[in-house]
PDB file with SEQRES, HELIX, SHEET and CRYST1 records, atoms N, CA, C and O in Angstrom:
SEQRES   1 A   73  MET ALA GLU ASP TYR SER PRO SER LYS ALA CYS GLU SER          
SEQRES   2 A   73  LEU GLY LYS ARG LEU LYS GLN THR ARG THR ASN ALA GLY          
SEQRES   3 A   73  LEU THR GLN GLU LYS LEU SER GLU LEU SER GLU LEU SER          
SEQRES   4 A   73  VAL LYS VAL ILE ARG SER ALA GLU ASN GLY LYS VAL SER          
SEQRES   5 A   73  LEU ALA ASN LEU ALA VAL ILE PHE LYS ALA LEU SER LEU          
SEQRES   6 A   73  ASP HIS GLU LEU ASP LYS LEU LEU                              
HELIX    1 AA1 ALA A    2  ASP A    4  5                                   3    
HELIX    2 AA2 PRO A    7  ASN A   24  1                                  18    
HELIX    3 AA3 GLN A   29  SER A   36  1                                   8    
HELIX    4 AA4 VAL A   40  GLU A   47  1                                   8    
HELIX    5 AA5 LEU A   53  ALA A   62  1                                  10    
HELIX    6 AA6 ASP A   66  LEU A   72  1                                   7    
CRYST1    1.000    1.000    1.000  90.00  90.00  90.00 P 1           1          
ATOM      1  N   MET A   1     140.284 -64.355 144.595  1.00  0.00           N  
ATOM      2  CA  MET A   1     141.485 -63.551 144.626  1.00  0.00           C  
ATOM      3  C   MET A   1     141.154 -62.106 144.986  1.00  0.00           C  
ATOM      4  O   MET A   1     141.907 -61.478 145.730  1.00  0.00           O  
ATOM      5  N   ALA A   2     140.065 -61.571 144.487  1.00  0.00           N  
ATOM      6  CA  ALA A   2     139.709 -60.179 144.742  1.00  0.00           C  
ATOM      7  C   ALA A   2     139.490 -59.909 146.227  1.00  0.00           C  
ATOM      8  O   ALA A   2     139.798 -58.821 146.714  1.00  0.00           O  
ATOM      9  N   GLU A   3     138.954 -60.905 146.953  1.00  0.00           N  
ATOM     10  CA  GLU A   3     138.715 -60.710 148.383  1.00  0.00           C  
ATOM     11  C   GLU A   3     140.024 -60.625 149.174  1.00  0.00           C  
ATOM     12  O   GLU A   3     140.037 -60.124 150.298  1.00  0.00           O  
ATOM     13  N   ASP A   4     141.132 -61.118 148.587  1.00  0.00           N  
ATOM     14  CA  ASP A   4     142.435 -61.039 149.234  1.00  0.00           C  
ATOM     15  C   ASP A   4     143.122 -59.697 148.996  1.00  0.00           C  
ATOM     16  O   ASP A   4     144.110 -59.381 149.658  1.00  0.00           O  
ATOM     17  N   TYR A   5     142.610 -58.913 148.064  1.00  0.00           N  
ATOM     18  CA  TYR A   5     143.234 -57.635 147.725  1.00  0.00           C  
ATOM     19  C   TYR A   5     143.038 -56.628 148.851  1.00  0.00           C  
ATOM     20  O   TYR A   5     141.932 -56.443 149.357  1.00  0.00           O  
ATOM     21  N   SER A   6     144.106 -56.000 149.220  1.00  0.00           N  
ATOM     22  CA  SER A   6     144.066 -54.968 150.243  1.00  0.00           C  
ATOM     23  C   SER A   6     144.976 -53.833 149.795  1.00  0.00           C  
ATOM     24  O   SER A   6     146.160 -54.064 149.548  1.00  0.00           O  
ATOM     25  N   PRO A   7     144.456 -52.616 149.684  1.00  0.00           N  
ATOM     26  CA  PRO A   7     145.312 -51.494 149.300  1.00  0.00           C  
ATOM     27  C   PRO A   7     146.511 -51.327 150.233  1.00  0.00           C  
ATOM     28  O   PRO A   7     147.603 -50.991 149.776  1.00  0.00           O  
ATOM     29  N   SER A   8     146.323 -51.554 151.517  1.00  0.00           N  
ATOM     30  CA  SER A   8     147.451 -51.399 152.439  1.00  0.00           C  
ATOM     31  C   SER A   8     148.518 -52.468 152.193  1.00  0.00           C  
ATOM     32  O   SER A   8     149.711 -52.189 152.314  1.00  0.00           O  
ATOM     33  N   LYS A   9     148.099 -53.682 151.850  1.00  0.00           N  
ATOM     34  CA  LYS A   9     149.066 -54.735 151.530  1.00  0.00           C  
ATOM     35  C   LYS A   9     149.793 -54.418 150.224  1.00  0.00           C  
ATOM     36  O   LYS A   9     150.989 -54.680 150.098  1.00  0.00           O  
ATOM     37  N   ALA A  10     149.082 -53.862 149.266  1.00  0.00           N  
ATOM     38  CA  ALA A  10     149.707 -53.485 147.999  1.00  0.00           C  
ATOM     39  C   ALA A  10     150.752 -52.395 148.231  1.00  0.00           C  
ATOM     40  O   ALA A  10     151.834 -52.442 147.645  1.00  0.00           O  
ATOM     41  N   CYS A  11     150.442 -51.424 149.071  1.00  0.00           N  
ATOM     42  CA  CYS A  11     151.387 -50.353 149.384  1.00  0.00           C  
ATOM     43  C   CYS A  11     152.595 -50.901 150.130  1.00  0.00           C  
ATOM     44  O   CYS A  11     153.729 -50.503 149.862  1.00  0.00           O  
ATOM     45  N   GLU A  12     152.356 -51.807 151.058  1.00  0.00           N  
ATOM     46  CA  GLU A  12     153.441 -52.441 151.810  1.00  0.00           C  
ATOM     47  C   GLU A  12     154.364 -53.211 150.864  1.00  0.00           C  
ATOM     48  O   GLU A  12     155.587 -53.151 150.991  1.00  0.00           O  
ATOM     49  N   SER A  13     153.769 -53.926 149.924  1.00  0.00           N  
ATOM     50  CA  SER A  13     154.549 -54.680 148.943  1.00  0.00           C  
ATOM     51  C   SER A  13     155.369 -53.743 148.061  1.00  0.00           C  
ATOM     52  O   SER A  13     156.534 -54.019 147.773  1.00  0.00           O  
ATOM     53  N   LEU A  14     154.772 -52.650 147.639  1.00  0.00           N  
ATOM     54  CA  LEU A  14     155.484 -51.661 146.829  1.00  0.00           C  
ATOM     55  C   LEU A  14     156.682 -51.116 147.599  1.00  0.00           C  
ATOM     56  O   LEU A  14     157.771 -50.984 147.042  1.00  0.00           O  
ATOM     57  N   GLY A  15     156.487 -50.805 148.857  1.00  0.00           N  
ATOM     58  CA  GLY A  15     157.575 -50.292 149.684  1.00  0.00           C  
ATOM     59  C   GLY A  15     158.722 -51.281 149.798  1.00  0.00           C  
ATOM     60  O   GLY A  15     159.889 -50.904 149.704  1.00  0.00           O  
ATOM     61  N   LYS A  16     158.384 -52.548 150.002  1.00  0.00           N  
ATOM     62  CA  LYS A  16     159.417 -53.585 150.098  1.00  0.00           C  
ATOM     63  C   LYS A  16     160.178 -53.716 148.788  1.00  0.00           C  
ATOM     64  O   LYS A  16     161.393 -53.912 148.783  1.00  0.00           O  
ATOM     65  N   ARG A  17     159.458 -53.606 147.681  1.00  0.00           N  
ATOM     66  CA  ARG A  17     160.099 -53.714 146.368  1.00  0.00           C  
ATOM     67  C   ARG A  17     160.986 -52.507 146.093  1.00  0.00           C  
ATOM     68  O   ARG A  17     162.048 -52.641 145.486  1.00  0.00           O  
ATOM     69  N   LEU A  18     160.553 -51.327 146.537  1.00  0.00           N  
ATOM     70  CA  LEU A  18     161.396 -50.145 146.397  1.00  0.00           C  
ATOM     71  C   LEU A  18     162.701 -50.322 147.175  1.00  0.00           C  
ATOM     72  O   LEU A  18     163.781 -50.021 146.667  1.00  0.00           O  
ATOM     73  N   LYS A  19     162.589 -50.810 148.401  1.00  0.00           N  
ATOM     74  CA  LYS A  19     163.779 -51.029 149.224  1.00  0.00           C  
ATOM     75  C   LYS A  19     164.706 -52.040 148.565  1.00  0.00           C  
ATOM     76  O   LYS A  19     165.917 -51.825 148.511  1.00  0.00           O  
ATOM     77  N   GLN A  20     164.152 -53.135 148.066  1.00  0.00           N  
ATOM     78  CA  GLN A  20     164.959 -54.154 147.405  1.00  0.00           C  
ATOM     79  C   GLN A  20     165.650 -53.583 146.175  1.00  0.00           C  
ATOM     80  O   GLN A  20     166.821 -53.873 145.931  1.00  0.00           O  
ATOM     81  N   THR A  21     164.946 -52.783 145.407  1.00  0.00           N  
ATOM     82  CA  THR A  21     165.533 -52.160 144.220  1.00  0.00           C  
ATOM     83  C   THR A  21     166.675 -51.233 144.610  1.00  0.00           C  
ATOM     84  O   THR A  21     167.724 -51.228 143.967  1.00  0.00           O  
ATOM     85  N   ARG A  22     166.470 -50.446 145.665  1.00  0.00           N  
ATOM     86  CA  ARG A  22     167.514 -49.539 146.146  1.00  0.00           C  
ATOM     87  C   ARG A  22     168.744 -50.318 146.586  1.00  0.00           C  
ATOM     88  O   ARG A  22     169.866 -49.978 146.210  1.00  0.00           O  
ATOM     89  N   THR A  23     168.534 -51.361 147.380  1.00  0.00           N  
ATOM     90  CA  THR A  23     169.681 -52.124 147.870  1.00  0.00           C  
ATOM     91  C   THR A  23     170.371 -52.888 146.737  1.00  0.00           C  
ATOM     92  O   THR A  23     171.595 -53.020 146.737  1.00  0.00           O  
ATOM     93  N   ASN A  24     169.598 -53.388 145.778  1.00  0.00           N  
ATOM     94  CA  ASN A  24     170.190 -54.062 144.612  1.00  0.00           C  
ATOM     95  C   ASN A  24     171.070 -53.102 143.812  1.00  0.00           C  
ATOM     96  O   ASN A  24     172.053 -53.514 143.197  1.00  0.00           O  
ATOM     97  N   ALA A  25     170.710 -51.830 143.827  1.00  0.00           N  
ATOM     98  CA  ALA A  25     171.487 -50.810 143.123  1.00  0.00           C  
ATOM     99  C   ALA A  25     172.692 -50.357 143.950  1.00  0.00           C  
ATOM    100  O   ALA A  25     173.489 -49.537 143.495  1.00  0.00           O  
ATOM    101  N   GLY A  26     172.819 -50.891 145.155  1.00  0.00           N  
ATOM    102  CA  GLY A  26     173.940 -50.538 146.007  1.00  0.00           C  
ATOM    103  C   GLY A  26     173.826 -49.160 146.625  1.00  0.00           C  
ATOM    104  O   GLY A  26     174.834 -48.527 146.938  1.00  0.00           O  
ATOM    105  N   LEU A  27     172.593 -48.693 146.803  1.00  0.00           N  
ATOM    106  CA  LEU A  27     172.363 -47.355 147.343  1.00  0.00           C  
ATOM    107  C   LEU A  27     171.874 -47.417 148.781  1.00  0.00           C  
ATOM    108  O   LEU A  27     171.086 -48.288 149.151  1.00  0.00           O  
ATOM    109  N   THR A  28     172.348 -46.488 149.574  1.00  0.00           N  
ATOM    110  CA  THR A  28     171.804 -46.303 150.916  1.00  0.00           C  
ATOM    111  C   THR A  28     170.594 -45.382 150.803  1.00  0.00           C  
ATOM    112  O   THR A  28     170.382 -44.743 149.773  1.00  0.00           O  
ATOM    113  N   GLN A  29     169.811 -45.321 151.861  1.00  0.00           N  
ATOM    114  CA  GLN A  29     168.698 -44.363 151.872  1.00  0.00           C  
ATOM    115  C   GLN A  29     169.231 -42.940 151.731  1.00  0.00           C  
ATOM    116  O   GLN A  29     168.612 -42.101 151.078  1.00  0.00           O  
ATOM    117  N   GLU A  30     170.367 -42.679 152.341  1.00  0.00           N  
ATOM    118  CA  GLU A  30     170.962 -41.347 152.266  1.00  0.00           C  
ATOM    119  C   GLU A  30     171.364 -40.985 150.839  1.00  0.00           C  
ATOM    120  O   GLU A  30     171.133 -39.860 150.395  1.00  0.00           O  
ATOM    121  N   LYS A  31     171.965 -41.933 150.119  1.00  0.00           N  
ATOM    122  CA  LYS A  31     172.371 -41.672 148.732  1.00  0.00           C  
ATOM    123  C   LYS A  31     171.151 -41.485 147.840  1.00  0.00           C  
ATOM    124  O   LYS A  31     171.144 -40.593 146.991  1.00  0.00           O  
ATOM    125  N   LEU A  32     170.122 -42.304 148.013  1.00  0.00           N  
ATOM    126  CA  LEU A  32     168.900 -42.134 147.228  1.00  0.00           C  
ATOM    127  C   LEU A  32     168.257 -40.794 147.550  1.00  0.00           C  
ATOM    128  O   LEU A  32     167.682 -40.146 146.676  1.00  0.00           O  
ATOM    129  N   SER A  33     168.355 -40.388 148.790  1.00  0.00           N  
ATOM    130  CA  SER A  33     167.856 -39.080 149.189  1.00  0.00           C  
ATOM    131  C   SER A  33     168.573 -37.970 148.413  1.00  0.00           C  
ATOM    132  O   SER A  33     167.938 -37.035 147.925  1.00  0.00           O  
ATOM    133  N   GLU A  34     169.881 -38.082 148.307  1.00  0.00           N  
ATOM    134  CA  GLU A  34     170.658 -37.093 147.544  1.00  0.00           C  
ATOM    135  C   GLU A  34     170.270 -37.107 146.068  1.00  0.00           C  
ATOM    136  O   GLU A  34     170.049 -36.055 145.469  1.00  0.00           O  
ATOM    137  N   LEU A  35     170.187 -38.304 145.486  1.00  0.00           N  
ATOM    138  CA  LEU A  35     169.873 -38.425 144.066  1.00  0.00           C  
ATOM    139  C   LEU A  35     168.486 -37.897 143.728  1.00  0.00           C  
ATOM    140  O   LEU A  35     168.271 -37.314 142.665  1.00  0.00           O  
ATOM    141  N   SER A  36     167.558 -38.107 144.637  1.00  0.00           N  
ATOM    142  CA  SER A  36     166.166 -37.724 144.384  1.00  0.00           C  
ATOM    143  C   SER A  36     165.839 -36.323 144.882  1.00  0.00           C  
ATOM    144  O   SER A  36     164.813 -35.746 144.522  1.00  0.00           O  
ATOM    145  N   GLU A  37     166.726 -35.783 145.715  1.00  0.00           N  
ATOM    146  CA  GLU A  37     166.487 -34.496 146.365  1.00  0.00           C  
ATOM    147  C   GLU A  37     165.261 -34.534 147.276  1.00  0.00           C  
ATOM    148  O   GLU A  37     164.589 -33.525 147.487  1.00  0.00           O  
ATOM    149  N   LEU A  38     164.989 -35.722 147.807  1.00  0.00           N  
ATOM    150  CA  LEU A  38     163.948 -35.912 148.806  1.00  0.00           C  
ATOM    151  C   LEU A  38     164.636 -36.207 150.131  1.00  0.00           C  
ATOM    152  O   LEU A  38     165.789 -36.636 150.152  1.00  0.00           O  
ATOM    153  N   SER A  39     163.947 -35.983 151.215  1.00  0.00           N  
ATOM    154  CA  SER A  39     164.547 -36.257 152.525  1.00  0.00           C  
ATOM    155  C   SER A  39     164.644 -37.758 152.777  1.00  0.00           C  
ATOM    156  O   SER A  39     163.919 -38.553 152.179  1.00  0.00           O  
ATOM    157  N   VAL A  40     165.551 -38.125 153.670  1.00  0.00           N  
ATOM    158  CA  VAL A  40     165.674 -39.522 154.073  1.00  0.00           C  
ATOM    159  C   VAL A  40     164.356 -39.988 154.688  1.00  0.00           C  
ATOM    160  O   VAL A  40     163.968 -41.145 154.527  1.00  0.00           O  
ATOM    161  N   LYS A  41     163.679 -39.098 155.382  1.00  0.00           N  
ATOM    162  CA  LYS A  41     162.383 -39.438 155.978  1.00  0.00           C  
ATOM    163  C   LYS A  41     161.375 -39.848 154.897  1.00  0.00           C  
ATOM    164  O   LYS A  41     160.608 -40.791 155.092  1.00  0.00           O  
ATOM    165  N   VAL A  42     161.375 -39.148 153.768  1.00  0.00           N  
ATOM    166  CA  VAL A  42     160.461 -39.488 152.666  1.00  0.00           C  
ATOM    167  C   VAL A  42     160.838 -40.845 152.081  1.00  0.00           C  
ATOM    168  O   VAL A  42     159.964 -41.658 151.781  1.00  0.00           O  
ATOM    169  N   ILE A  43     162.138 -41.092 151.918  1.00  0.00           N  
ATOM    170  CA  ILE A  43     162.595 -42.385 151.390  1.00  0.00           C  
ATOM    171  C   ILE A  43     162.177 -43.501 152.339  1.00  0.00           C  
ATOM    172  O   ILE A  43     161.661 -44.532 151.907  1.00  0.00           O  
ATOM    173  N   ARG A  44     162.400 -43.294 153.614  1.00  0.00           N  
ATOM    174  CA  ARG A  44     162.029 -44.293 154.619  1.00  0.00           C  
ATOM    175  C   ARG A  44     160.520 -44.551 154.581  1.00  0.00           C  
ATOM    176  O   ARG A  44     160.084 -45.701 154.620  1.00  0.00           O  
ATOM    177  N   SER A  45     159.740 -43.498 154.505  1.00  0.00           N  
ATOM    178  CA  SER A  45     158.279 -43.652 154.445  1.00  0.00           C  
ATOM    179  C   SER A  45     157.857 -44.415 153.193  1.00  0.00           C  
ATOM    180  O   SER A  45     156.969 -45.266 153.244  1.00  0.00           O  
ATOM    181  N   ALA A  46     158.501 -44.102 152.071  1.00  0.00           N  
ATOM    182  CA  ALA A  46     158.183 -44.792 150.815  1.00  0.00           C  
ATOM    183  C   ALA A  46     158.452 -46.284 150.953  1.00  0.00           C  
ATOM    184  O   ALA A  46     157.675 -47.110 150.474  1.00  0.00           O  
ATOM    185  N   GLU A  47     159.549 -46.622 151.605  1.00  0.00           N  
ATOM    186  CA  GLU A  47     159.899 -48.031 151.785  1.00  0.00           C  
ATOM    187  C   GLU A  47     158.977 -48.721 152.778  1.00  0.00           C  
ATOM    188  O   GLU A  47     158.970 -49.948 152.883  1.00  0.00           O  
ATOM    189  N   ASN A  48     158.208 -47.935 153.499  1.00  0.00           N  
ATOM    190  CA  ASN A  48     157.188 -48.487 154.402  1.00  0.00           C  
ATOM    191  C   ASN A  48     155.804 -48.438 153.761  1.00  0.00           C  
ATOM    192  O   ASN A  48     154.798 -48.697 154.420  1.00  0.00           O  
ATOM    193  N   GLY A  49     155.760 -48.102 152.466  1.00  0.00           N  
ATOM    194  CA  GLY A  49     154.502 -48.103 151.728  1.00  0.00           C  
ATOM    195  C   GLY A  49     153.675 -46.851 151.875  1.00  0.00           C  
ATOM    196  O   GLY A  49     152.489 -46.846 151.545  1.00  0.00           O  
ATOM    197  N   LYS A  50     154.286 -45.785 152.368  1.00  0.00           N  
ATOM    198  CA  LYS A  50     153.565 -44.523 152.552  1.00  0.00           C  
ATOM    199  C   LYS A  50     154.272 -43.444 151.758  1.00  0.00           C  
ATOM    200  O   LYS A  50     155.224 -42.823 152.231  1.00  0.00           O  
ATOM    201  N   VAL A  51     153.783 -43.228 150.528  1.00  0.00           N  
ATOM    202  CA  VAL A  51     154.436 -42.277 149.633  1.00  0.00           C  
ATOM    203  C   VAL A  51     153.398 -41.652 148.713  1.00  0.00           C  
ATOM    204  O   VAL A  51     152.469 -42.322 148.262  1.00  0.00           O  
ATOM    205  N   SER A  52     153.564 -40.376 148.443  1.00  0.00           N  
ATOM    206  CA  SER A  52     152.673 -39.714 147.498  1.00  0.00           C  
ATOM    207  C   SER A  52     153.059 -40.123 146.081  1.00  0.00           C  
ATOM    208  O   SER A  52     154.184 -40.560 145.839  1.00  0.00           O  
ATOM    209  N   LEU A  53     152.152 -39.984 145.178  1.00  0.00           N  
ATOM    210  CA  LEU A  53     152.421 -40.318 143.781  1.00  0.00           C  
ATOM    211  C   LEU A  53     153.547 -39.447 143.231  1.00  0.00           C  
ATOM    212  O   LEU A  53     154.396 -39.929 142.480  1.00  0.00           O  
ATOM    213  N   ALA A  54     153.558 -38.174 143.598  1.00  0.00           N  
ATOM    214  CA  ALA A  54     154.611 -37.269 143.123  1.00  0.00           C  
ATOM    215  C   ALA A  54     155.983 -37.726 143.613  1.00  0.00           C  
ATOM    216  O   ALA A  54     156.935 -37.760 142.833  1.00  0.00           O  
ATOM    217  N   ASN A  55     156.094 -38.076 144.886  1.00  0.00           N  
ATOM    218  CA  ASN A  55     157.375 -38.537 145.416  1.00  0.00           C  
ATOM    219  C   ASN A  55     157.764 -39.890 144.845  1.00  0.00           C  
ATOM    220  O   ASN A  55     158.947 -40.156 144.628  1.00  0.00           O  
ATOM    221  N   LEU A  56     156.784 -40.745 144.601  1.00  0.00           N  
ATOM    222  CA  LEU A  56     157.066 -42.037 143.986  1.00  0.00           C  
ATOM    223  C   LEU A  56     157.678 -41.832 142.598  1.00  0.00           C  
ATOM    224  O   LEU A  56     158.630 -42.519 142.228  1.00  0.00           O  
ATOM    225  N   ALA A  57     157.136 -40.900 141.843  1.00  0.00           N  
ATOM    226  CA  ALA A  57     157.673 -40.607 140.507  1.00  0.00           C  
ATOM    227  C   ALA A  57     159.109 -40.108 140.600  1.00  0.00           C  
ATOM    228  O   ALA A  57     159.948 -40.486 139.782  1.00  0.00           O  
ATOM    229  N   VAL A  58     159.400 -39.271 141.577  1.00  0.00           N  
ATOM    230  CA  VAL A  58     160.758 -38.752 141.767  1.00  0.00           C  
ATOM    231  C   VAL A  58     161.712 -39.891 142.133  1.00  0.00           C  
ATOM    232  O   VAL A  58     162.832 -39.949 141.624  1.00  0.00           O  
ATOM    233  N   ILE A  59     161.281 -40.783 143.001  1.00  0.00           N  
ATOM    234  CA  ILE A  59     162.108 -41.919 143.405  1.00  0.00           C  
ATOM    235  C   ILE A  59     162.363 -42.839 142.212  1.00  0.00           C  
ATOM    236  O   ILE A  59     163.490 -43.290 142.012  1.00  0.00           O  
ATOM    237  N   PHE A  60     161.333 -43.121 141.422  1.00  0.00           N  
ATOM    238  CA  PHE A  60     161.512 -43.943 140.231  1.00  0.00           C  
ATOM    239  C   PHE A  60     162.542 -43.316 139.306  1.00  0.00           C  
ATOM    240  O   PHE A  60     163.400 -44.014 138.765  1.00  0.00           O  
ATOM    241  N   LYS A  61     162.464 -42.014 139.122  1.00  0.00           N  
ATOM    242  CA  LYS A  61     163.410 -41.303 138.248  1.00  0.00           C  
ATOM    243  C   LYS A  61     164.830 -41.438 138.804  1.00  0.00           C  
ATOM    244  O   LYS A  61     165.764 -41.715 138.051  1.00  0.00           O  
ATOM    245  N   ALA A  62     164.997 -41.245 140.106  1.00  0.00           N  
ATOM    246  CA  ALA A  62     166.318 -41.341 140.728  1.00  0.00           C  
ATOM    247  C   ALA A  62     166.897 -42.747 140.611  1.00  0.00           C  
ATOM    248  O   ALA A  62     168.115 -42.916 140.557  1.00  0.00           O  
ATOM    249  N   LEU A  63     166.042 -43.740 140.572  1.00  0.00           N  
ATOM    250  CA  LEU A  63     166.482 -45.126 140.423  1.00  0.00           C  
ATOM    251  C   LEU A  63     166.567 -45.545 138.955  1.00  0.00           C  
ATOM    252  O   LEU A  63     166.791 -46.717 138.652  1.00  0.00           O  
ATOM    253  N   SER A  64     166.386 -44.582 138.045  1.00  0.00           N  
ATOM    254  CA  SER A  64     166.376 -44.836 136.597  1.00  0.00           C  
ATOM    255  C   SER A  64     165.301 -45.841 136.213  1.00  0.00           C  
ATOM    256  O   SER A  64     165.499 -46.690 135.344  1.00  0.00           O  
ATOM    257  N   LEU A  65     164.155 -45.724 136.884  1.00  0.00           N  
ATOM    258  CA  LEU A  65     163.017 -46.615 136.620  1.00  0.00           C  
ATOM    259  C   LEU A  65     161.833 -45.857 136.029  1.00  0.00           C  
ATOM    260  O   LEU A  65     160.708 -46.356 136.057  1.00  0.00           O  
ATOM    261  N   ASP A  66     162.066 -44.671 135.500  1.00  0.00           N  
ATOM    262  CA  ASP A  66     160.943 -43.885 134.986  1.00  0.00           C  
ATOM    263  C   ASP A  66     160.220 -44.633 133.864  1.00  0.00           C  
ATOM    264  O   ASP A  66     159.024 -44.419 133.666  1.00  0.00           O  
ATOM    265  N   HIS A  67     160.911 -45.502 133.126  1.00  0.00           N  
ATOM    266  CA  HIS A  67     160.252 -46.310 132.099  1.00  0.00           C  
ATOM    267  C   HIS A  67     159.221 -47.254 132.722  1.00  0.00           C  
ATOM    268  O   HIS A  67     158.200 -47.560 132.105  1.00  0.00           O  
ATOM    269  N   GLU A  68     159.494 -47.715 133.953  1.00  0.00           N  
ATOM    270  CA  GLU A  68     158.539 -48.582 134.636  1.00  0.00           C  
ATOM    271  C   GLU A  68     157.297 -47.802 135.040  1.00  0.00           C  
ATOM    272  O   GLU A  68     156.188 -48.336 135.001  1.00  0.00           O  
ATOM    273  N   LEU A  69     157.469 -46.568 135.419  1.00  0.00           N  
ATOM    274  CA  LEU A  69     156.336 -45.721 135.767  1.00  0.00           C  
ATOM    275  C   LEU A  69     155.462 -45.502 134.541  1.00  0.00           C  
ATOM    276  O   LEU A  69     154.236 -45.468 134.648  1.00  0.00           O  
ATOM    277  N   ASP A  70     156.080 -45.356 133.388  1.00  0.00           N  
ATOM    278  CA  ASP A  70     155.340 -45.204 132.133  1.00  0.00           C  
ATOM    279  C   ASP A  70     154.432 -46.408 131.876  1.00  0.00           C  
ATOM    280  O   ASP A  70     153.338 -46.259 131.332  1.00  0.00           O  
ATOM    281  N   LYS A  71     154.890 -47.603 132.271  1.00  0.00           N  
ATOM    282  CA  LYS A  71     154.085 -48.804 132.069  1.00  0.00           C  
ATOM    283  C   LYS A  71     152.786 -48.733 132.880  1.00  0.00           C  
ATOM    284  O   LYS A  71     151.755 -49.251 132.452  1.00  0.00           O  
ATOM    285  N   LEU A  72     152.840 -48.098 134.035  1.00  0.00           N  
ATOM    286  CA  LEU A  72     151.645 -47.980 134.860  1.00  0.00           C  
ATOM    287  C   LEU A  72     150.603 -47.079 134.218  1.00  0.00           C  
ATOM    288  O   LEU A  72     149.402 -47.227 134.444  1.00  0.00           O  
ATOM    289  N   LEU A  73     151.085 -46.150 133.418  1.00  0.00           N  
ATOM    290  CA  LEU A  73     150.168 -45.201 132.787  1.00  0.00           C  
ATOM    291  C   LEU A  73     149.648 -45.767 131.488  1.00  0.00           C  
ATOM    292  O   LEU A  73     148.859 -45.117 130.803  1.00  0.00           O  
TER     293      LEU A  73                                                      
END                                                                             
């Protein structure tokens, strides 16, 4: 299993899950951008698996998932 691990695949999976969570919440990228005070470009990048830890924390907070971020710590 360890040989199948790829950081880029993990990031890609995280991005897909972020997008699914956003759409399940009925939010557009534009609305999440407003809620998080991040640009749509940052939201789009996050959904493509390219996001800084700081921006990821902000997105989690905007999606009311900050408790999930706590689990990672």
